[in-house]
C-alpha positions as CSV (number, residue, x, y, z in Angstrom):
1,M,0.3,0.2,-0.6
2,A,1.3,3.3,-1.2
3,S,2.1,6.2,1.7
4,K,-0.6,9.2,2.0
5,T,-2.0,12.3,3.1
6,E,-5.9,12.9,2.9
7,G,-6.0,10.5,0.1
8,K,-2.8,10.5,-2.6
9,V,0.7,9.5,-2.2
10,I,2.8,10.9,-0.3
11,R,5.3,13.3,-2.6
12,V,9.2,14.1,-1.1
13,L,11.1,16.2,-3.1
14,I,14.9,14.8,-2.4
15,A,18.2,17.6,-3.2
16,K,21.3,18.4,-3.0
17,P,22.4,21.5,-2.2
18,G,25.5,24.2,-2.7
19,L,28.2,22.7,-4.1
20,D,28.3,19.3,-2.7
21,G,29.4,16.5,-5.3
22,H,28.8,14.0,-3.1
23,D,25.0,12.4,-3.6
24,Q,25.4,8.3,-2.6
25,G,23.3,9.4,0.5
26,A,20.9,11.0,-1.7
27,K,20.5,8.3,-4.5
28,V,20.0,5.5,-1.2
29,I,17.4,7.4,0.0
30,A,15.7,8.6,-2.5
31,Y,15.6,5.1,-3.7
32,G,14.6,3.8,-0.4
33,L,11.7,5.8,0.3
34,K,10.9,4.6,-3.0
35,D,10.6,1.3,-2.0
36,E,8.2,2.6,1.3
37,G,5.5,3.6,-1.3
38,F,6.7,7.7,-1.6
39,E,6.5,9.2,-5.1
40,V,10.0,11.0,-4.8
41,I,11.7,13.3,-6.8
42,Y,15.9,13.7,-6.9
43,T,16.7,16.9,-8.2
44,G,20.3,16.1,-8.7
45,L,23.9,17.7,-7.8
46,R,24.1,21.9,-7.1
47,R,21.2,22.9,-7.4
48,T,20.4,26.2,-5.7
49,P,18.1,27.1,-3.0
50,E,16.3,28.8,-5.6
51,E,15.8,25.9,-7.5
52,I,14.7,23.3,-4.6
53,V,12.1,25.6,-3.7
54,N,10.6,26.0,-7.2
55,A,11.2,22.6,-7.6
56,A,8.5,21.9,-4.8
57,V,6.3,24.5,-5.6
58,D,6.0,23.1,-9.1
59,E,6.5,19.5,-8.5
60,D,4.1,19.8,-5.1
61,V,5.4,17.8,-2.7
62,D,4.8,17.4,0.8
63,V,8.3,17.0,1.7
64,I,11.4,18.5,1.9
65,G,14.1,16.6,2.4
66,L,18.0,17.9,2.0
67,S,21.3,16.0,1.8
68,I,24.3,18.2,2.6
69,L,27.5,17.0,3.7
70,S,29.4,20.6,2.6
71,G,29.8,22.0,6.0
72,A,27.3,24.7,4.5
73,H,24.2,23.5,6.2
74,L,23.4,26.3,8.3
75,S,23.5,29.2,5.3
76,I,21.4,26.9,3.1
77,V,18.2,25.1,5.3
78,R,18.4,29.5,6.9
79,R,17.5,30.2,2.7
80,V,15.7,27.2,1.9
81,M,12.5,28.4,4.4
82,S,13.4,32.1,3.9
83,L,12.0,31.5,0.3
84,L,9.6,28.9,1.4
85,R,8.1,31.8,3.4
86,E,8.6,33.8,0.7
87,K,6.5,32.3,-1.6
88,G,3.4,30.7,1.3
89,V,4.5,27.0,1.3
90,E,5.9,27.5,4.7
91,D,4.1,23.8,5.6
92,K,6.0,22.0,3.7
93,M,8.2,19.1,5.8
94,V,11.7,19.8,5.6
95,L,14.0,16.9,6.5
96,V,17.7,17.5,6.5
97,G,20.2,14.7,5.7
98,G,24.2,14.1,6.3
99,I,27.1,15.3,7.9
100,I,25.8,17.6,10.7
101,P,27.6,18.5,14.0
102,P,25.4,17.7,16.8
103,E,25.2,21.5,18.0
104,D,23.7,23.1,14.9
105,I,20.7,20.1,15.5
106,P,18.8,23.2,17.2
107,K,19.1,25.7,15.3
108,L,17.9,23.4,12.1
109,K,14.9,22.7,14.1
110,E,14.1,26.7,15.6
111,M,14.8,27.4,11.5
112,G,11.8,25.3,10.7
113,V,13.6,21.8,9.9
114,A,11.3,19.1,11.3
115,E,13.9,16.5,12.1
116,V,17.4,16.2,10.9
117,F,18.7,13.0,10.1
118,V,22.8,12.3,10.3
119,S,25.1,9.7,8.9
120,G,23.8,5.7,9.8
121,T,19.5,7.3,9.9
122,Y,17.5,3.8,8.8
123,I,15.2,4.5,6.0
124,S,12.4,3.2,7.3
125,Q,13.3,5.6,10.4
126,V,12.9,8.2,8.0
127,A,9.9,6.6,6.6
128,D,7.8,6.2,9.6
129,F,8.4,9.9,10.8
130,I,7.4,11.5,7.2
131,R,4.2,9.2,8.3
132,S,3.9,10.3,11.1
133,R,4.2,13.6,10.6
134,L,1.2,13.7,7.7
135,G,-1.5,11.2,9.4
136,E,-0.2,7.7,7.4
137,P,0.6,5.3,11.4
138,A,4.1,4.6,11.9
139,G,4.9,0.8,10.0
140,E,2.2,1.0,7.6
141,P,3.3,-2.3,4.9
142,S,4.5,-0.7,2.2
């Protein structure tokens, strides 16, 4: 059964912002969430915050997943959140994954990030978190 919110498949955008050229983790998450029943759009490498937010609006996604390994997570997330507010679509769930120092996690959450997933997080944990926030019980078979 596909993951749904209000009768529709949950759409997730996975994005690689900035100059980071390592996208193996983003691809693993994209394929894993697809296997979990989500509809996944992957933006590819080196996207700007503007490109990411525009893609999120154009694709009408429910979730924006930012995979960041470059160390620029605070400035990138700050810009993405600002653009979402400017476009009036701050209701989209924003998740951050990658190499994030523990002391920066509260800062990201203060900016409006729903959750931060660090290296080693299981795909099922990400899927269950999304489902729990968007109305489907965690652990629902896909």
